[in-house]
N, C-alpha and C positions, 0 to 999 in steps of 0.2 A: 240209626239212619235207615230210611226205608229203601227197599229194592223194588222199583216199579215193575220189573219183569216178574219177579217171584210173587209179588202181590197181584199180578195180572191186571194192572191199571191200564187197560187198553181201550181205545176209542177211535172213532173216525169223524172226520169233519171235511167240509168243502171250502175251497177258496176259488173264487171266480177268476177266470183268465184276465178279465178286465182289471180286477183289483191287483193281480200280479203285475200287469203291465204298468199300471198307474201308480202303484204304491209299493215298489219292491222293498224298500227299507222296512215298512210295516210287516210285509210278508216274512222277511227274514226274522223279525222280532217274534212273530207267531211261531214259526217253525223251530226257532231256537229253544222253545219250551217243550218240544215233543221229540222223542226218539222215533223217527219215521221208519216204519218197516215196509210200507207199501204206498205207492202213489200211482193213480190211474186217471187218465183223461176221461171225463164223462162228457161226451160231445153234446148230448141233448140238454145238459145243464150249463154248458160252456164253462166248465170248472174242472179243477183237479180234486179228486177224492183222496185224502190222506188217511192212512191208518197208522197208529203208533202208540207208544207208551208215554204216559206223563203222570206226574204226581197230582195233576189237576183233574185227572179222570178217576171215576169211582172204580173200586175193585169189582171184578166180575168173576163168576165161576168158570173153571176150565171148560171148554167146549161151547160156551155161550158166545153168541155173536156180539161183536163190539158195538156198543151203543153209539148213536150219532150225537154229536155236540155242535152247538152253534158257537162261533168265535165272537167274542166281544172285546174290542180294543178300546181302552181308555187312553186318550192322547191329549197332550197339552202342547200346542204349537207343533213342532216336528218331533217331539220326544214321546215315546211310549211310556205311559205312567203305569199301565198294567194290562195284562191279558187274562181274560176269564173264558172258561169253556162251560156253557150251559147245556145240560142234557136235553135233547129234543125228544127222543123215544126211549 
């Protein structure tokens, strides 16, 4: 079994405040896949920047800045079918 913290599978991603207000169940589904270690309001993006660990993030070297990921939600009706994180930088 992998250990996402020992393997340093850390990343960051943004969720817009509008998405949080309008799709709270989807946001809960996204956040349930990440061990959040930091959340910060980014006012010029009208979003929350989340940093955390997930088995969906690539391993990085210690001291390296967490890469940014884009969240992709596959949904059928009101049910989340899958959540993917695609590396941006």
